[in-house]
PDBQT receptor file of N, H, CA, C and O in Angstrom, charges set to zero:
ATOM      1  N   UNK A   1       0.677  -1.165   0.123  1.00  0.00    +0.000 N 
ATOM      2  CA  UNK A   1       0.051  -0.001  -0.045  1.00  0.00    +0.000 C 
ATOM      3  C   UNK A   1       0.870   1.394   0.026  1.00  0.00    +0.000 C 
ATOM      4  O   UNK A   1       1.740   1.549   0.883  1.00  0.00    +0.000 OA
ATOM      5  N   UNK A   2       0.590   2.282  -0.805  1.00  0.00    +0.000 N 
ATOM      6  H   UNK A   2      -0.116   2.156  -1.502  1.00  0.00    +0.000 HD
ATOM      7  CA  UNK A   2       1.072   3.534  -0.912  1.00  0.00    +0.000 C 
ATOM      8  C   UNK A   2       1.039   4.238   0.436  1.00  0.00    +0.000 C 
ATOM      9  O   UNK A   2      -0.012   4.602   0.965  1.00  0.00    +0.000 OA
ATOM     10  N   UNK A   3       2.164   4.398   0.923  1.00  0.00    +0.000 N 
ATOM     11  H   UNK A   3       3.017   4.102   0.493  1.00  0.00    +0.000 HD
ATOM     12  CA  UNK A   3       2.187   5.090   2.462  1.00  0.00    +0.000 C 
ATOM     13  C   UNK A   3       1.620   6.700   2.192  1.00  0.00    +0.000 C 
ATOM     14  O   UNK A   3       1.018   7.301   3.081  1.00  0.00    +0.000 OA
ATOM     15  N   UNK A   4       1.864   7.241   0.996  1.00  0.00    +0.000 N 
ATOM     16  H   UNK A   4       2.353   6.752   0.274  1.00  0.00    +0.000 HD
ATOM     17  CA  UNK A   4       1.687   8.536   0.795  1.00  0.00    +0.000 C 
ATOM     18  C   UNK A   4       0.257   8.765   0.637  1.00  0.00    +0.000 C 
ATOM     19  O   UNK A   4      -0.216   9.820   1.059  1.00  0.00    +0.000 OA
ATOM     20  N   UNK A   5      -0.643   7.707  -0.043  1.00  0.00    +0.000 N 
ATOM     21  H   UNK A   5      -0.258   6.850  -0.386  1.00  0.00    +0.000 HD
ATOM     22  CA  UNK A   5      -1.986   7.697   0.008  1.00  0.00    +0.000 C 
ATOM     23  C   UNK A   5      -2.673   7.612   1.295  1.00  0.00    +0.000 C 
ATOM     24  O   UNK A   5      -3.569   8.352   1.700  1.00  0.00    +0.000 OA
ATOM     25  N   UNK A   6      -2.020   6.398   2.013  1.00  0.00    +0.000 N 
ATOM     26  H   UNK A   6      -1.292   5.797   1.684  1.00  0.00    +0.000 HD
ATOM     27  CA  UNK A   6      -2.374   6.225   3.442  1.00  0.00    +0.000 C 
ATOM     28  C   UNK A   6      -2.573   7.407   4.020  1.00  0.00    +0.000 C 
ATOM     29  O   UNK A   6      -3.674   7.877   4.308  1.00  0.00    +0.000 OA
ATOM     30  N   UNK A   7      -1.417   7.953   4.214  1.00  0.00    +0.000 N 
ATOM     31  H   UNK A   7      -0.523   7.571   3.980  1.00  0.00    +0.000 HD
ATOM     32  CA  UNK A   7      -1.180   9.563   5.032  1.00  0.00    +0.000 C 
ATOM     33  C   UNK A   7      -2.407  10.259   4.693  1.00  0.00    +0.000 C 
ATOM     34  O   UNK A   7      -3.232  10.475   5.581  1.00  0.00    +0.000 OA
ATOM     35  N   UNK A   8      -2.639  10.685   3.330  1.00  0.00    +0.000 N 
ATOM     36  H   UNK A   8      -1.969  10.510   2.609  1.00  0.00    +0.000 HD
ATOM     37  CA  UNK A   8      -3.402  11.503   2.737  1.00  0.00    +0.000 C 
ATOM     38  C   UNK A   8      -4.769  11.158   3.321  1.00  0.00    +0.000 C 
ATOM     39  O   UNK A   8      -5.445  12.080   3.779  1.00  0.00    +0.000 OA
ATOM     40  N   UNK A   9      -5.283   9.772   3.344  1.00  0.00    +0.000 N 
ATOM     41  H   UNK A   9      -4.734   9.023   2.972  1.00  0.00    +0.000 HD
ATOM     42  CA  UNK A   9      -6.434   9.315   3.968  1.00  0.00    +0.000 C 
ATOM     43  C   UNK A   9      -6.679   9.464   5.022  1.00  0.00    +0.000 C 
ATOM     44  O   UNK A   9      -7.853   9.602   5.366  1.00  0.00    +0.000 OA
ATOM     45  N   UNK A  10      -5.710   9.488   5.866  1.00  0.00    +0.000 N 
ATOM     46  H   UNK A  10      -4.756   9.376   5.587  1.00  0.00    +0.000 HD
ATOM     47  CA  UNK A  10      -5.792   9.534   7.438  1.00  0.00    +0.000 C 
ATOM     48  C   UNK A  10      -5.871  11.116   7.602  1.00  0.00    +0.000 C 
ATOM     49  O   UNK A  10      -6.806  11.498   8.306  1.00  0.00    +0.000 OA
ATOM     50  N   UNK A  11      -5.133  11.992   7.125  1.00  0.00    +0.000 N 
ATOM     51  H   UNK A  11      -4.374  11.682   6.553  1.00  0.00    +0.000 HD
ATOM     52  CA  UNK A  11      -5.365  13.285   7.442  1.00  0.00    +0.000 C 
ATOM     53  C   UNK A  11      -6.628  13.586   6.768  1.00  0.00    +0.000 C 
ATOM     54  O   UNK A  11      -7.299  14.408   7.393  1.00  0.00    +0.000 OA
ATOM     55  N   UNK A  12      -7.097  13.213   5.797  1.00  0.00    +0.000 N 
ATOM     56  H   UNK A  12      -6.552  12.546   5.289  1.00  0.00    +0.000 HD
ATOM     57  CA  UNK A  12      -8.638  13.588   5.275  1.00  0.00    +0.000 C 
ATOM     58  C   UNK A  12      -9.459  13.265   6.251  1.00  0.00    +0.000 C 
ATOM     59  O   UNK A  12     -10.276  14.140   6.538  1.00  0.00    +0.000 OA
ATOM     60  N   UNK A  13      -9.510  12.087   6.975  1.00  0.00    +0.000 N 
ATOM     61  H   UNK A  13      -8.846  11.376   6.742  1.00  0.00    +0.000 HD
ATOM     62  CA  UNK A  13     -10.432  11.529   7.788  1.00  0.00    +0.000 C 
ATOM     63  C   UNK A  13     -10.479  12.483   9.236  1.00  0.00    +0.000 C 
ATOM     64  O   UNK A  13     -11.494  12.584   9.926  1.00  0.00    +0.000 OA
ATOM     65  N   UNK A  14      -9.253  13.115   9.523  1.00  0.00    +0.000 N 
ATOM     66  H   UNK A  14      -8.429  13.034   8.962  1.00  0.00    +0.000 HD
ATOM     67  CA  UNK A  14      -8.856  13.873  10.822  1.00  0.00    +0.000 C 
ATOM     68  C   UNK A  14      -9.695  15.378  10.363  1.00  0.00    +0.000 C 
ATOM     69  O   UNK A  14     -10.492  15.980  11.082  1.00  0.00    +0.000 OA
ATOM     70  N   UNK A  15      -9.311  15.729   9.122  1.00  0.00    +0.000 N 
ATOM     71  H   UNK A  15      -8.663  15.239   8.538  1.00  0.00    +0.000 HD
ATOM     72  CA  UNK A  15     -10.148  16.998   8.536  1.00  0.00    +0.000 C 
ATOM     73  C   UNK A  15     -11.643  17.047   8.552  1.00  0.00    +0.000 C 
ATOM     74  O   UNK A  15     -12.338  18.009   8.880  1.00  0.00    +0.000 OA
ATOM     75  N   UNK A  16     -12.116  15.614   8.063  1.00  0.00    +0.000 N 
ATOM     76  H   UNK A  16     -11.552  14.833   7.797  1.00  0.00    +0.000 HD
ATOM     77  CA  UNK A  16     -13.304  15.621   8.232  1.00  0.00    +0.000 C 
ATOM     78  C   UNK A  16     -14.023  15.505   9.597  1.00  0.00    +0.000 C 
ATOM     79  O   UNK A  16     -15.185  15.893   9.710  1.00  0.00    +0.000 OA
ATOM     80  N   UNK A  17     -13.373  15.001  10.580  1.00  0.00    +0.000 N 
ATOM     81  H   UNK A  17     -12.429  14.686  10.488  1.00  0.00    +0.000 HD
ATOM     82  CA  UNK A  17     -13.846  14.886  11.892  1.00  0.00    +0.000 C 
ATOM     83  C   UNK A  17     -13.583  16.305  12.419  1.00  0.00    +0.000 C 
ATOM     84  O   UNK A  17     -14.339  16.682  13.314  1.00  0.00    +0.000 OA
ATOM     85  N   UNK A  18     -12.692  17.090  12.030  1.00  0.00    +0.000 N 
ATOM     86  H   UNK A  18     -12.078  16.784  11.302  1.00  0.00    +0.000 HD
ATOM     87  CA  UNK A  18     -12.353  18.303  12.798  1.00  0.00    +0.000 C 
ATOM     88  C   UNK A  18     -13.418  19.089  12.650  1.00  0.00    +0.000 C 
ATOM     89  O   UNK A  18     -13.861  19.751  13.589  1.00  0.00    +0.000 OA
ATOM     90  N   UNK A  19     -14.042  19.096  11.208  1.00  0.00    +0.000 N 
ATOM     91  H   UNK A  19     -13.682  18.559  10.445  1.00  0.00    +0.000 HD
ATOM     92  CA  UNK A  19     -15.178  20.145  10.827  1.00  0.00    +0.000 C 
ATOM     93  C   UNK A  19     -16.555  19.257  11.016  1.00  0.00    +0.000 C 
ATOM     94  O   UNK A  19     -17.576  19.679  10.472  1.00  0.00    +0.000 OA
ATOM     95  N   UNK A  20     -16.593  18.247  11.647  1.00  0.00    +0.000 N 
ATOM     96  H   UNK A  20     -15.764  17.904  12.089  1.00  0.00    +0.000 HD
ATOM     97  CA  UNK A  20     -17.975  17.318  12.138  1.00  0.00    +0.000 C 
ATOM     98  C   UNK A  20     -18.536  17.348  10.601  1.00  0.00    +0.000 C 
ATOM     99  O   UNK A  20     -19.695  17.728  10.429  1.00  0.00    +0.000 OA
ATOM    100  N   UNK A  21     -17.891  17.029   9.694  1.00  0.00    +0.000 N 
ATOM    101  H   UNK A  21     -16.950  16.720   9.834  1.00  0.00    +0.000 HD
ATOM    102  CA  UNK A  21     -18.697  16.848   8.420  1.00  0.00    +0.000 C 
ATOM    103  C   UNK A  21     -19.167  15.291   8.325  1.00  0.00    +0.000 C 
ATOM    104  O   UNK A  21     -19.862  14.909   7.383  1.00  0.00    +0.000 OA
ATOM    105  N   UNK A  22     -18.826  14.596   9.156  1.00  0.00    +0.000 N 
ATOM    106  H   UNK A  22     -18.262  14.906   9.921  1.00  0.00    +0.000 HD
ATOM    107  CA  UNK A  22     -19.572  13.220   9.180  1.00  0.00    +0.000 C 
ATOM    108  C   UNK A  22     -20.980  13.315   9.979  1.00  0.00    +0.000 C 
ATOM    109  O   UNK A  22     -21.687  12.319  10.134  1.00  0.00    +0.000 OA
ATOM    110  N   UNK A  23     -21.313  14.546  10.453  1.00  0.00    +0.000 N 
ATOM    111  H   UNK A  23     -20.739  15.355  10.327  1.00  0.00    +0.000 HD
ATOM    112  CA  UNK A  23     -22.623  14.270  11.314  1.00  0.00    +0.000 C 
ATOM    113  C   UNK A  23     -23.942  14.249  10.449  1.00  0.00    +0.000 C 
ATOM    114  O   UNK A  23     -24.938  13.570  10.700  1.00  0.00    +0.000 OA
ATOM    115  N   UNK A  24     -23.790  15.032   9.485  1.00  0.00    +0.000 N 
ATOM    116  H   UNK A  24     -22.981  15.584   9.282  1.00  0.00    +0.000 HD
ATOM    117  CA  UNK A  24     -25.223  14.840   8.660  1.00  0.00    +0.000 C 
ATOM    118  C   UNK A  24     -25.497  13.955   8.189  1.00  0.00    +0.000 C 
ATOM    119  O   UNK A  24     -26.703  13.792   8.006  1.00  0.00    +0.000 OA
ATOM    120  N   UNK A  25     -24.377  12.703   7.649  1.00  0.00    +0.000 N 
ATOM    121  H   UNK A  25     -23.397  12.835   7.798  1.00  0.00    +0.000 HD
ATOM    122  CA  UNK A  25     -24.761  11.589   7.056  1.00  0.00    +0.000 C 
ATOM    123  C   UNK A  25     -24.637  10.470   7.981  1.00  0.00    +0.000 C 
ATOM    124  O   UNK A  25     -24.879   9.306   7.664  1.00  0.00    +0.000 OA
ATOM    125  N   UNK A  26     -24.217  10.890   9.243  1.00  0.00    +0.000 N 
ATOM    126  H   UNK A  26     -24.020  11.836   9.500  1.00  0.00    +0.000 HD
ATOM    127  CA  UNK A  26     -23.933   9.645  10.532  1.00  0.00    +0.000 C 
ATOM    128  C   UNK A  26     -23.061   8.768   9.838  1.00  0.00    +0.000 C 
ATOM    129  O   UNK A  26     -23.360   7.579   9.951  1.00  0.00    +0.000 OA
ATOM    130  N   UNK A  27     -21.913   9.070   9.046  1.00  0.00    +0.000 N 
ATOM    131  H   UNK A  27     -21.670  10.036   8.954  1.00  0.00    +0.000 HD
ATOM    132  CA  UNK A  27     -21.028   8.165   8.532  1.00  0.00    +0.000 C 
ATOM    133  C   UNK A  27     -19.929   8.425   9.094  1.00  0.00    +0.000 C 
ATOM    134  O   UNK A  27     -19.653   9.622   9.174  1.00  0.00    +0.000 OA
ATOM    135  N   UNK A  28     -18.832   7.316   9.730  1.00  0.00    +0.000 N 
ATOM    136  H   UNK A  28     -19.055   6.344   9.665  1.00  0.00    +0.000 HD
ATOM    137  CA  UNK A  28     -17.704   7.496  10.295  1.00  0.00    +0.000 C 
ATOM    138  C   UNK A  28     -16.758   8.175   9.291  1.00  0.00    +0.000 C 
ATOM    139  O   UNK A  28     -16.770   7.911   8.088  1.00  0.00    +0.000 OA
ATOM    140  N   UNK A  29     -15.801   9.215   9.967  1.00  0.00    +0.000 N 
ATOM    141  H   UNK A  29     -15.791   9.429  10.944  1.00  0.00    +0.000 HD
ATOM    142  CA  UNK A  29     -15.134  10.005   9.111  1.00  0.00    +0.000 C 
ATOM    143  C   UNK A  29     -13.989   9.000   8.163  1.00  0.00    +0.000 C 
ATOM    144  O   UNK A  29     -13.630   9.337   7.035  1.00  0.00    +0.000 OA
ATOM    145  N   UNK A  30     -13.587   7.933   8.741  1.00  0.00    +0.000 N 
ATOM    146  H   UNK A  30     -13.879   7.659   9.657  1.00  0.00    +0.000 HD
ATOM    147  CA  UNK A  30     -12.663   7.175   7.847  1.00  0.00    +0.000 C 
ATOM    148  C   UNK A  30     -13.323   6.332   6.572  1.00  0.00    +0.000 C 
ATOM    149  O   UNK A  30     -12.723   5.810   5.633  1.00  0.00    +0.000 OA
ATOM    150  N   UNK A  31     -14.678   6.365   6.827  1.00  0.00    +0.000 N 
ATOM    151  H   UNK A  31     -15.166   6.789   7.590  1.00  0.00    +0.000 HD
ATOM    152  CA  UNK A  31     -15.572   5.558   5.677  1.00  0.00    +0.000 C 
ATOM    153  C   UNK A  31     -15.774   6.916   4.527  1.00  0.00    +0.000 C 
ATOM    154  O   UNK A  31     -15.677   6.760   3.309  1.00  0.00    +0.000 OA
ATOM    155  N   UNK A  32     -16.001   7.930   5.038  1.00  0.00    +0.000 N 
ATOM    156  H   UNK A  32     -16.080   8.057   6.027  1.00  0.00    +0.000 HD
ATOM    157  CA  UNK A  32     -16.160   9.169   3.995  1.00  0.00    +0.000 C 
ATOM    158  C   UNK A  32     -14.722   9.408   3.402  1.00  0.00    +0.000 C 
ATOM    159  O   UNK A  32     -14.609   9.557   2.185  1.00  0.00    +0.000 OA
ATOM    160  N   UNK A  33     -13.477   9.455   4.329  1.00  0.00    +0.000 N 
ATOM    161  H   UNK A  33     -13.569   9.334   5.318  1.00  0.00    +0.000 HD
ATOM    162  CA  UNK A  33     -12.337   9.605   3.490  1.00  0.00    +0.000 C 
ATOM    163  C   UNK A  33     -12.229   8.456   2.599  1.00  0.00    +0.000 C 
ATOM    164  O   UNK A  33     -11.950   8.718   1.429  1.00  0.00    +0.000 OA
ATOM    165  N   UNK A  34     -12.409   7.135   2.949  1.00  0.00    +0.000 N 
ATOM    166  H   UNK A  34     -12.635   6.923   3.899  1.00  0.00    +0.000 HD
ATOM    167  CA  UNK A  34     -12.267   6.199   1.978  1.00  0.00    +0.000 C 
ATOM    168  C   UNK A  34     -12.939   6.674   0.566  1.00  0.00    +0.000 C 
ATOM    169  O   UNK A  34     -12.329   6.711  -0.502  1.00  0.00    +0.000 OA
ATOM    170  N   UNK A  35     -14.396   7.054   0.770  1.00  0.00    +0.000 N 
ATOM    171  H   UNK A  35     -14.892   7.025   1.638  1.00  0.00    +0.000 HD
ATOM    172  CA  UNK A  35     -15.255   7.294  -0.625  1.00  0.00    +0.000 C 
ATOM    173  C   UNK A  35     -14.707   8.334  -1.403  1.00  0.00    +0.000 C 
ATOM    174  O   UNK A  35     -14.654   8.219  -2.628  1.00  0.00    +0.000 OA
ATOM    175  N   UNK A  36     -14.152   9.678  -0.621  1.00  0.00    +0.000 N 
ATOM    176  H   UNK A  36     -14.194   9.771   0.374  1.00  0.00    +0.000 HD
ATOM    177  CA  UNK A  36     -13.646  10.839  -1.247  1.00  0.00    +0.000 C 
ATOM    178  C   UNK A  36     -12.437  10.197  -2.040  1.00  0.00    +0.000 C 
ATOM    179  O   UNK A  36     -12.343  10.405  -3.250  1.00  0.00    +0.000 OA
ATOM    180  N   UNK A  37     -11.608   9.498  -1.439  1.00  0.00    +0.000 N 
ATOM    181  H   UNK A  37     -11.684   9.329  -0.456  1.00  0.00    +0.000 HD
ATOM    182  CA  UNK A  37     -10.369   9.074  -2.095  1.00  0.00    +0.000 C 
ATOM    183  C   UNK A  37     -10.609   8.175  -3.361  1.00  0.00    +0.000 C 
ATOM    184  O   UNK A  37      -9.910   8.222  -4.373  1.00  0.00    +0.000 OA
ATOM    185  N   UNK A  38     -11.806   7.263  -3.150  1.00  0.00    +0.000 N 
ATOM    186  H   UNK A  38     -12.374   7.225  -2.328  1.00  0.00    +0.000 HD
ATOM    187  CA  UNK A  38     -12.206   6.684  -4.245  1.00  0.00    +0.000 C 
ATOM    188  C   UNK A  38     -12.539   7.458  -5.394  1.00  0.00    +0.000 C 
ATOM    189  O   UNK A  38     -12.198   7.161  -6.539  1.00  0.00    +0.000 OA
ATOM    190  N   UNK A  39     -13.314   8.606  -5.022  1.00  0.00    +0.000 N 
ATOM    191  H   UNK A  39     -13.591   8.847  -4.092  1.00  0.00    +0.000 HD
ATOM    192  CA  UNK A  39     -13.824   9.429  -5.919  1.00  0.00    +0.000 C 
ATOM    193  C   UNK A  39     -12.744  10.134  -6.863  1.00  0.00    +0.000 C 
ATOM    194  O   UNK A  39     -12.937  10.311  -8.066  1.00  0.00    +0.000 OA
ATOM    195  N   UNK A  40     -11.515  10.539  -6.143  1.00  0.00    +0.000 N 
ATOM    196  H   UNK A  40     -11.358  10.395  -5.166  1.00  0.00    +0.000 HD
ATOM    197  CA  UNK A  40     -10.510  11.125  -6.736  1.00  0.00    +0.000 C 
ATOM    198  C   UNK A  40      -9.792  10.138  -7.599  1.00  0.00    +0.000 C 
ATOM    199  O   UNK A  40      -9.296  10.497  -8.667  1.00  0.00    +0.000 OA
ATOM    200  N   UNK A  41      -9.728   9.004  -7.205  1.00  0.00    +0.000 N 
ATOM    201  H   UNK A  41     -10.131   8.713  -6.338  1.00  0.00    +0.000 HD
ATOM    202  CA  UNK A  41      -9.126   7.856  -8.100  1.00  0.00    +0.000 C 
ATOM    203  C   UNK A  41      -9.945   7.685  -9.444  1.00  0.00    +0.000 C 
ATOM    204  O   UNK A  41      -9.355   7.528 -10.513  1.00  0.00    +0.000 OA
ATOM    205  N   UNK A  42     -11.150   7.716  -9.366  1.00  0.00    +0.000 N 
ATOM    206  H   UNK A  42     -11.629   7.843  -8.497  1.00  0.00    +0.000 HD
ATOM    207  CA  UNK A  42     -12.177   7.546 -10.398  1.00  0.00    +0.000 C 
ATOM    208  C   UNK A  42     -11.938   8.643 -11.436  1.00  0.00    +0.000 C 
ATOM    209  O   UNK A  42     -11.746   8.474 -12.640  1.00  0.00    +0.000 OA
ATOM    210  N   UNK A  43     -11.986   9.873 -10.717  1.00  0.00    +0.000 N 
ATOM    211  H   UNK A  43     -12.142  10.010  -9.738  1.00  0.00    +0.000 HD
ATOM    212  CA  UNK A  43     -11.703  10.989 -11.561  1.00  0.00    +0.000 C 
ATOM    213  C   UNK A  43     -10.273  10.876 -12.272  1.00  0.00    +0.000 C 
ATOM    214  O   UNK A  43     -10.264  11.197 -13.461  1.00  0.00    +0.000 OA
ATOM    215  N   UNK A  44      -9.217  10.515 -11.775  1.00  0.00    +0.000 N 
ATOM    216  H   UNK A  44      -9.225  10.255 -10.809  1.00  0.00    +0.000 HD
ATOM    217  CA  UNK A  44      -7.983  10.590 -12.516  1.00  0.00    +0.000 C 
ATOM    218  C   UNK A  44      -8.058   9.562 -13.450  1.00  0.00    +0.000 C 
ATOM    219  O   UNK A  44      -7.390   9.743 -14.468  1.00  0.00    +0.000 OA
ATOM    220  N   UNK A  45      -8.795   8.370 -13.357  1.00  0.00    +0.000 N 
ATOM    221  H   UNK A  45      -9.338   8.223 -12.530  1.00  0.00    +0.000 HD
ATOM    222  CA  UNK A  45      -8.986   7.318 -14.369  1.00  0.00    +0.000 C 
ATOM    223  C   UNK A  45      -9.634   8.064 -15.497  1.00  0.00    +0.000 C 
ATOM    224  O   UNK A  45      -9.069   8.200 -16.582  1.00  0.00    +0.000 OA
ATOM    225  N   UNK A  46     -10.793   8.533 -15.242  1.00  0.00    +0.000 N 
ATOM    226  H   UNK A  46     -11.253   8.423 -14.361  1.00  0.00    +0.000 HD
ATOM    227  CA  UNK A  46     -11.635   9.296 -16.327  1.00  0.00    +0.000 C 
ATOM    228  C   UNK A  46     -10.756  10.349 -17.093  1.00  0.00    +0.000 C 
ATOM    229  O   UNK A  46     -10.860  10.437 -18.317  1.00  0.00    +0.000 OA
ATOM    230  N   UNK A  47      -9.872  11.164 -16.371  1.00  0.00    +0.000 N 
ATOM    231  H   UNK A  47      -9.787  11.092 -15.377  1.00  0.00    +0.000 HD
ATOM    232  CA  UNK A  47      -9.194  11.993 -17.158  1.00  0.00    +0.000 C 
ATOM    233  C   UNK A  47      -8.181  11.319 -18.034  1.00  0.00    +0.000 C 
ATOM    234  O   UNK A  47      -7.984  11.643 -19.206  1.00  0.00    +0.000 OA
ATOM    235  N   UNK A  48      -7.594  10.427 -17.441  1.00  0.00    +0.000 N 
ATOM    236  H   UNK A  48      -7.755  10.164 -16.490  1.00  0.00    +0.000 HD
ATOM    237  CA  UNK A  48      -6.553   9.463 -18.267  1.00  0.00    +0.000 C 
ATOM    238  C   UNK A  48      -7.408   9.092 -19.649  1.00  0.00    +0.000 C 
ATOM    239  O   UNK A  48      -7.027   9.384 -20.782  1.00  0.00    +0.000 OA
ATOM    240  N   UNK A  49      -8.500   8.472 -19.362  1.00  0.00    +0.000 N 
ATOM    241  H   UNK A  49      -8.810   8.235 -18.441  1.00  0.00    +0.000 HD
ATOM    242  CA  UNK A  49      -9.125   7.869 -20.693  1.00  0.00    +0.000 C 
ATOM    243  C   UNK A  49      -9.583   8.863 -21.542  1.00  0.00    +0.000 C 
ATOM    244  O   UNK A  49      -9.564   8.604 -22.745  1.00  0.00    +0.000 OA
ATOM    245  N   UNK A  50     -10.083  10.184 -21.098  1.00  0.00    +0.000 N 
ATOM    246  H   UNK A  50     -10.100  10.394 -20.120  1.00  0.00    +0.000 HD
ATOM    247  CA  UNK A  50     -10.319  11.286 -21.861  1.00  0.00    +0.000 C 
ATOM    248  C   UNK A  50      -9.227  11.685 -22.603  1.00  0.00    +0.000 C 
ATOM    249  O   UNK A  50      -9.428  11.866 -23.804  1.00  0.00    +0.000 OA
ATOM    250  N   UNK A  51      -7.979  11.887 -22.113  1.00  0.00    +0.000 N 
ATOM    251  H   UNK A  51      -7.815  11.740 -21.138  1.00  0.00    +0.000 HD
ATOM    252  CA  UNK A  51      -7.035  12.037 -22.863  1.00  0.00    +0.000 C 
ATOM    253  C   UNK A  51      -6.467  11.195 -23.796  1.00  0.00    +0.000 C 
ATOM    254  O   UNK A  51      -5.901  11.716 -24.758  1.00  0.00    +0.000 OA
ATOM    255  N   UNK A  52      -6.512   9.871 -23.689  1.00  0.00    +0.000 N 
ATOM    256  H   UNK A  52      -6.971   9.448 -22.908  1.00  0.00    +0.000 HD
ATOM    257  CA  UNK A  52      -6.372   8.755 -24.593  1.00  0.00    +0.000 C 
ATOM    258  C   UNK A  52      -7.255   8.955 -25.861  1.00  0.00    +0.000 C 
ATOM    259  O   UNK A  52      -6.942   8.733 -27.031  1.00  0.00    +0.000 OA
ATOM    260  N   UNK A  53      -8.477   9.444 -25.341  1.00  0.00    +0.000 N 
ATOM    261  H   UNK A  53      -8.732   9.625 -24.391  1.00  0.00    +0.000 HD
ATOM    262  CA  UNK A  53      -9.730   9.302 -26.611  1.00  0.00    +0.000 C 
ATOM    263  C   UNK A  53      -9.398  10.591 -27.381  1.00  0.00    +0.000 C 
ATOM    264  O   UNK A  53      -9.549  10.554 -28.602  1.00  0.00    +0.000 OA
ATOM    265  N   UNK A  54      -8.957  11.743 -26.801  1.00  0.00    +0.000 N 
ATOM    266  H   UNK A  54      -8.835  11.773 -25.809  1.00  0.00    +0.000 HD
ATOM    267  CA  UNK A  54      -8.543  12.789 -27.733  1.00  0.00    +0.000 C 
ATOM    268  C   UNK A  54      -7.175  13.056 -28.267  1.00  0.00    +0.000 C 
ATOM    269  O   UNK A  54      -6.805  14.147 -28.701  1.00  0.00    +0.000 OA
ATOM    270  N   UNK A  55      -6.428  11.932 -28.197  1.00  0.00    +0.000 N 
ATOM    271  H   UNK A  55      -6.728  11.046 -27.844  1.00  0.00    +0.000 HD
ATOM    272  CA  UNK A  55      -5.171  11.962 -28.857  1.00  0.00    +0.000 C 
ATOM    273  C   UNK A  55      -5.369  12.055 -30.331  1.00  0.00    +0.000 C 
ATOM    274  O   UNK A  55      -6.334  11.551 -30.908  1.00  0.00    +0.000 OA
ATOM    275  N   UNK A  56      -4.383  12.743 -30.936  1.00  0.00    +0.000 N 
ATOM    276  H   UNK A  56      -3.600  13.153 -30.468  1.00  0.00    +0.000 HD
ATOM    277  CA  UNK A  56      -4.594  13.012 -32.235  1.00  0.00    +0.000 C 
ATOM    278  C   UNK A  56      -4.291  11.855 -33.177  1.00  0.00    +0.000 C 
ATOM    279  O   UNK A  56      -3.176  11.355 -33.034  1.00  0.00    +0.000 OA
ATOM    280  N   UNK A  57      -5.070  11.349 -34.097  1.00  0.00    +0.000 N 
ATOM    281  H   UNK A  57      -5.977  11.755 -34.213  1.00  0.00    +0.000 HD
ATOM    282  CA  UNK A  57      -4.796  10.384 -35.141  1.00  0.00    +0.000 C 
ATOM    283  C   UNK A  57      -3.531  10.704 -35.876  1.00  0.00    +0.000 C 
ATOM    284  O   UNK A  57      -3.377  11.827 -36.356  1.00  0.00    +0.000 OA
ATOM    285  N   UNK A  58      -2.515   9.667 -36.001  1.00  0.00    +0.000 N 
ATOM    286  H   UNK A  58      -2.640   8.755 -35.611  1.00  0.00    +0.000 HD
ATOM    287  CA  UNK A  58      -1.361  10.060 -36.647  1.00  0.00    +0.000 C 
ATOM    288  C   UNK A  58      -1.846  10.088 -38.340  1.00  0.00    +0.000 C 
ATOM    289  O   UNK A  58      -2.623   9.285 -38.856  1.00  0.00    +0.000 OA
ATOM    290  N   UNK A  59      -1.227  11.129 -38.961  1.00  0.00    +0.000 N 
ATOM    291  H   UNK A  59      -0.596  11.782 -38.542  1.00  0.00    +0.000 HD
ATOM    292  CA  UNK A  59      -1.389  11.216 -40.280  1.00  0.00    +0.000 C 
ATOM    293  C   UNK A  59      -0.844  10.234 -40.868  1.00  0.00    +0.000 C 
ATOM    294  O   UNK A  59       0.220   9.776 -40.451  1.00  0.00    +0.000 OA
ATOM    295  N   UNK A  60      -1.616   9.622 -42.184  1.00  0.00    +0.000 N 
ATOM    296  H   UNK A  60      -2.480   9.994 -42.522  1.00  0.00    +0.000 HD
ATOM    297  CA  UNK A  60      -1.019   8.754 -43.050  1.00  0.00    +0.000 C 
ATOM    298  C   UNK A  60       0.224   9.267 -43.840  1.00  0.00    +0.000 C 
ATOM    299  O   UNK A  60       0.326  10.466 -44.099  1.00  0.00    +0.000 OA
ATOM    300  N   UNK A  61       1.089   8.441 -44.193  1.00  0.00    +0.000 N 
ATOM    301  H   UNK A  61       1.007   7.467 -43.983  1.00  0.00    +0.000 HD
ATOM    302  CA  UNK A  61       1.977   9.054 -45.122  1.00  0.00    +0.000 C 
ATOM    303  C   UNK A  61       1.559   9.026 -46.542  1.00  0.00    +0.000 C 
ATOM    304  O   UNK A  61       0.837   8.122 -46.963  1.00  0.00    +0.000 OA
ATOM    305  N   UNK A  62       1.977   9.957 -47.270  1.00  0.00    +0.000 N 
ATOM    306  H   UNK A  62       2.564  10.691 -46.928  1.00  0.00    +0.000 HD
ATOM    307  CA  UNK A  62       1.600   9.943 -48.777  1.00  0.00    +0.000 C 
ATOM    308  C   UNK A  62       1.834   8.733 -49.478  1.00  0.00    +0.000 C 
ATOM    309  O   UNK A  62       2.865   8.195 -49.075  1.00  0.00    +0.000 OA
ATOM    310  N   UNK A  63       1.336   8.194 -50.255  1.00  0.00    +0.000 N 
ATOM    311  H   UNK A  63       0.499   8.631 -50.582  1.00  0.00    +0.000 HD
ATOM    312  CA  UNK A  63       1.458   7.185 -51.277  1.00  0.00    +0.000 C 
ATOM    313  C   UNK A  63       2.255   7.546 -52.297  1.00  0.00    +0.000 C 
ATOM    314  O   UNK A  63       1.740   8.345 -53.079  1.00  0.00    +0.000 OA
ATOM    315  N   UNK A  64       3.458   7.171 -52.549  1.00  0.00    +0.000 N 
ATOM    316  H   UNK A  64       3.877   6.522 -51.914  1.00  0.00    +0.000 HD
ATOM    317  CA  UNK A  64       4.504   7.489 -53.588  1.00  0.00    +0.000 C 
ATOM    318  C   UNK A  64       4.481   6.621 -54.617  1.00  0.00    +0.000 C 
ATOM    319  O   UNK A  64       5.573   6.240 -55.040  1.00  0.00    +0.000 OA
ATOM    320  N   UNK A  65       3.283   6.129 -55.228  1.00  0.00    +0.000 N 
ATOM    321  H   UNK A  65       2.396   6.438 -54.884  1.00  0.00    +0.000 HD
ATOM    322  CA  UNK A  65       3.323   5.267 -56.276  1.00  0.00    +0.000 C 
ATOM    323  C   UNK A  65       3.428   5.908 -57.738  1.00  0.00    +0.000 C 
ATOM    324  O   UNK A  65       3.468   5.180 -58.730  1.00  0.00    +0.000 OA
TER     325      UNK A  65
């Protein structure tokens, strides 16, 4: 497991808890941190796929017959 991502997730859970953002949904802060991290990962995947989709098509070389 990437310790940098684990550290981020732990800090995110702490931040959620600090501002009591878990109260409205009655969901533990660590579960919300997991969810938000998953959302960021899904967004990264979508951006990568979008970038691949819009790559320019290579031009064909002229036929020198």
